[in-house]
C-alpha positions in Angstrom: 41.8 61.3 -16.2 43.8 58.7 -17.8 42.4 58.9 -21.4 44.0 55.7 -22.5 42.5 53.5 -19.7 40.5 50.7 -21.1 37.0 51.0 -19.7 35.0 48.4 -21.6 37.2 45.6 -23.1 39.6 47.2 -25.5 37.5 50.4 -25.7 39.5 53.3 -24.0 38.1 56.3 -22.2 39.1 58.7 -24.9 36.9 56.8 -27.4 34.0 57.2 -25.1 34.4 60.9 -24.2 35.9 62.1 -27.3 34.3 63.2 -30.6 35.9 60.4 -32.5 34.6 57.8 -33.4 31.0 59.0 -33.8 28.3 57.5 -31.6 26.2 56.1 -34.3 27.1 53.7 -36.0 30.8 53.4 -35.0 30.8 53.5 -31.3 27.7 51.6 -31.0 29.2 48.7 -33.2 32.3 48.9 -31.1 30.4 48.3 -28.0 28.2 45.5 -29.6 31.2 43.7 -30.7 33.1 44.3 -27.3 30.1 43.1 -25.2 29.9 39.8 -27.3 33.6 39.1 -26.8 33.5 40.1 -23.0 30.5 38.0 -22.4 32.1 35.0 -24.0 35.2 35.4 -21.9 33.2 35.2 -18.6 32.6 31.4 -18.9 36.3 30.8 -18.2 36.3 33.2 -15.1 36.3 32.2 -11.3 33.9 33.8 -8.8 36.8 35.8 -7.5 37.7 37.1 -11.0 34.1 37.8 -11.7 33.8 39.8 -8.5 36.9 41.8 -9.3 35.7 42.4 -12.9 32.5 43.7 -11.6 34.3 46.1 -9.3 36.5 47.3 -12.1 33.4 48.0 -14.4 31.8 49.9 -11.5 34.9 52.1 -11.3 35.0 52.6 -15.0 31.4 53.7 -15.0 32.0 56.2 -12.2 35.0 57.5 -14.1 33.2 58.1 -17.3 30.3 59.6 -15.5 32.4 61.8 -13.3 31.9 64.9 -15.6 28.4 64.3 -16.9 27.7 68.1 -17.3 30.7 68.9 -19.3 28.9 69.8 -22.6 32.3 69.5 -24.5 32.1 65.7 -23.8 30.2 63.4 -26.2 27.1 62.9 -24.1 25.4 60.5 -26.6 28.5 58.2 -26.4 28.5 58.3 -22.7 24.9 57.3 -22.5 25.6 54.4 -24.9 28.7 53.3 -22.8 26.6 53.4 -19.7 23.8 51.2 -21.2 26.2 48.7 -22.4 28.2 48.7 -19.2 25.0 48.2 -17.2 24.1 45.2 -19.5 27.6 43.7 -19.0 27.5 44.2 -15.2 24.1 42.6 -15.1 25.6 39.5 -17.0 28.5 39.4 -14.5 26.0 39.6 -11.6 24.0 36.7 -13.1 27.1 34.6 -13.4 28.1 35.3 -9.8 24.6 34.2 -8.5 24.8 30.9 -10.5 
């Protein structure tokens, strides 16, 4: 796993699966802020860019969830990431359909 890989805007994999920052409120606040920024940026994307972005987010989700049973990982943060990533992917899908 490439821990410095960005999986949600500027949020890296190590921030999601690591113990720091804590899930509540720091990681949740980071995800809230990043979702807002990412959503705003979607307006300037082409259909092709949106499709590529959707594929990248699907890959990021698979990577984060590739070791869901590893108890040393921050399960609460992984669940938070998955929820926010699903919201973001749904917004992308809606833009693709419009």
